[in-house]
N, C-alpha and C positions, 0 to 999 in steps of 0.2 A: 710471530707466533703468540705472543701475549695478547695481541688484538683479537686473533681468532678465538682464543680461550675466553676472552671477555664477551665476544659476540655470542658464543655458544652458551655461556652462563646466562646471558641476558635472555636468550631465546628460551632456554629450559626453565628459567624462573618465571617468565611471562606466561608460559603455557598453563601451569597449574593455577595461576591467578585468574586467567580467563575462565578455566573450568570451574574454579571456585566461585567466580562471579556469576556464572550461569546457574550453578547449584544454589547460590544465595538468592538469585532472582526467582527460581522455582520455589524455594522455601518461602520467600516473601509473598509470592503470588498465592501460594497455598494458604499461608497464614491470613492474608487479606480476605480470601474467599471464606475461610473458616469464621473470621470475625464478622463478615457480612451476613453469613448464615445465622450466627449467634444474635446479631442485632435484629434481624428479621424475626427470629423466634421470640426475643424479648419484647419486641413491639406487639406481636400477636398476643402474648401473655398479658401485657399491659392493657390492651383493648378488652380482653376477657375480664380482667379485674375491674376495670372501669365500668363495664357493662353490668357486672354482678353487684358492684358496690355503689353504682351510681345513685340508685334510689336511696340506699342507706346514707350515703354521703350528703345527698340533698336534704334528706330528713333531718340529719344532724345539724346541718346549717340552718334549716328552717326552725328548728327547735330553739335556736338562739335569737330568732327574729323578734323585733319589738313591734307591738301593735300600733297601728295608726288610729286616729280618732276622727269620727264623723262630726259634722256640724252640730249634731244633737248630743254629742258626748259619748256615743257608743264606740267601743273598741272594735277594730277589724283587722284582718290580714288579707292581702291580695293574693289570689290564686293565679290570676292572669289579669289582663287589662279590663276584662269584662266580668270577672267572677271574684267574689269575696266570701270570706267567712266572717260573720259579724256576731258579736256578743252583745245582746241588748236586754232591756227589761220591758215586759208587757204585762200589764195587770198584776204587778207584783211578782212575776215569775221571770227567771233568767232564761233566755232562749239563745241557742246557737243556730244561726241561720246560714245556709249555704245558698247563695243567690247569684243570678246573672244580673248585671246592671246595664242600663242603656243611658245614653246622654240625651238630655232635652234642655234646650236653652242654656247650654253650658254647665248643666248640673247633672251629676250621676244619680239616677233614680233606680230603685230596686224593681226587678222584674220577676220572672219565674224562679222558683226555688223551693226550699224546704226549711222549716224551722223545727229544731229539736229541743225538747226540754233537757235539763241538765242530766236527768236519769237516762234519757234516750241517747244523748251524746256520749255519756260514760260507757254505755253498752256498745255503741258504735266504736269508740276508741279502744275498747278491750278486744274487739274483733279485727282491728287493723293488722296485727301480725298474721292472722290466718288469711285475711284477704290478700296481703302481700305475697304469701306463699302461692296462692292460686294465680295471682297476676304474673309472678315470675315464671310459672310453668307454661304460660301461654306464649 
């Protein structure tokens, strides 16, 4: 009789544990799904933030850039492998040139572009925030 009572006790105590395990599995699956949704949402928000602050972040990093020096001693910043902003002197005036460069006989030579006086460059620089707003809307 004691054996039957022990068997019955084992069966009754096992049943709630199985039910509890199933309930825990459901709760765990629900929690995992909730966390996946949250991660996906956070990834989307991060993409949006990177897109909106990408230009600002790049501008901040570029503001810390050190200029390079040409063979002639002029300072310049590379915009890409074929474009530069160069600060030079011509006939006693400082010019800021934005130019495309091409390679000839292993040397980078200036091509098409524009040279701005310091006053023109300052005006352009003051317009950059307004230009950025228009670019961001596009």
